[in-house]
C-alpha positions, 0 to 999 in steps of 0.5 A: 163538127165537134160537140162539146159535151160536159161530163160529170162524175156521179158515184164514180161513173162519168155522165153528160150532162143533161140539159134538163137538169139544173144546178142546184143554187146555193142559198146566199144567206147559207144554211145550217147542217141538220136544219131544213132551209124552211125553218131558217129565219128569213132575212126581213125577219133578222133585219126586224130583230136588228132594227127592234134592238137598235131603237129599243130605248126609243121605243121605250119612251112614254109618249104623250097623247091627247089623253095623258101619257102613253107607255109602250107594252112591255112583256114578261121578258123586259122587251118592248112588246112591237105590234100592229102600230109599232109601240102600244096596244092601240086599242087598249089606249085609245078610245075609237069611237065610230060614230065620232069618226064618222061625223067627221068624215060627213064634216068634211063632205058638208065643208066641200058642200059649202064651198059648192053652194057658196059658188053656185049661189054667186051665179044667182040674183040674191032675191031669186035665190032666196025666194025658190030656197024658202020655196024648196025647203018648205017642200012647196016647190019640188027640186026635180021642177026647178028648170034653171041648171044653177037654181036646180044645182043649188038645190039639191046641193043645200038639201044635201047639206041639210041632210048632212048635218042632221046626220052629224048632229044625230051621230054625236048625240049617239056618241054623247049618249054611250059616253054618259052611259060608259060614265054612269056604268063607272060612276053611278047615275050622274043625274 
């Protein structure tokens, strides 16, 4: 049996090719003499730069927002700055109010709770529902003492709706107070 042994020339001497050695692949993006491949630009960065140049006129257009016209940031070279949101510094142009954001999310929850209350209340006789809910809201009857499953679920959901509404009201009041204080700093006392 004849083995095929491959030989390679190394410094003028023929040596058998070791199976442990692998041939080094060429960089498919090319290379530059006297420059490490780690110093070269990534292909994704090339794509980003190309797209930024192609879409620069579109990115430079002003955008109409709820609060007015938003103009993109222009750096010292006259190029459009691309940040996390693509064309503008988000925090600079939007006054994000965490309290109002949370209140909006709680309003969505409240909406879903109202839907569930409507579904559950359709299963219960109106006079019984009215009497039990009055006792629950007046703290005469504890929710855990209700034996009827539909009435128990209705009472739990109604109490949750009441708590959500109180939270929403508190958040909007705090947000309005913060905005009033911010306006007083700029404009002086508003009274």
